[in-house]
KETI-506855 format. One record per residue (C-alpha): z, x, y; residue in one letter. Coordinates in steps of 0.05 Angstrom, whole numbers, plus 5000, padded with zeros to 4 digits. Layout:
<recs>
ZXYa
...
</recs>
This chain:
<recs>
566714223783x
560614683780x
558314423713x
559013693735x
555113833799x
549614193760x
549013593713x
548613123772x
543313563805x
539013473743x
540412733732x
544712353782x
550512023748x
550712493689x
555912953721x
560312363740x
559712113668x
561812803643x
567912803690x
570312093678x
567611993607x
566111263620x
560710823648x
553210853654x
552611243718x
546611613690x
542610993707x
542911263779x
538511823753x
533511333725x
533310983793x
532711653829x
526911893786x
523811203791x
524011253867x
520611933864x
515211683817x
514011063859x
513711493922x
508511953892x
504311373866x
504511003933x
503111643972x
496811753930x
494911023941x
495811104016x
491411724016x
486011363977x
486310754023x
485711214083x
479711554053x
476610864041x
478210684113x
474411284138x
468311094096x
468410334109x
462310034141x
465109424176x
471209284219x
474408794171x
474409284113x
476809834159x
482709404182x
484609224111x
484309944086x
488210204146x
493509674138x
494109834064x
494710574079x
500110454130x
504109994085x
503710454025x
505611064067x
511610704095x
513910464027x
512811163998x
517411464051x
522710924039x
522711083965x
523211833977x
529011744025x
532311293974x
531711823921x
534812343968x
540411853984x
541711743910x
542212493896x
546512653956x
551312063945x
552012233872x
553312973885x
558712793936x
561812273890x
561612733830x
564713293870x
570312843892x
571412583822x
571513283792x
576713523843x
581712983823x
</recs>
C-alpha cells in the first residue's frame, strides 16, 4: 500500500497501475501536472494584466486589463483546485485498490 501511494503521490495513476497492472491511469498524472502548469501560466498572466491595469492611461484599457486579470485569476484557481482534486481522488482510489 505504501509503495502504491508513494507512486501516486509522484504521478497520479501510477500507483493504481502498479496495483492493478492494467490501464492507462497514469494519464491522470499528465492531466494533474497539466493543470498545475496551466494554473501557473494563467496566474502569471493575471499578474501581468493587473500590472498593465495599474499603468493604463484610459478607462477602456483599464477595464479590459482588469477583466483579463480577473478571468485569468479565476481560471488559474479552478485549474489548481482541479489538480488537487486529481491527486486526492487518485490517492484515495489507489489506497482502496491496494487494500483489496
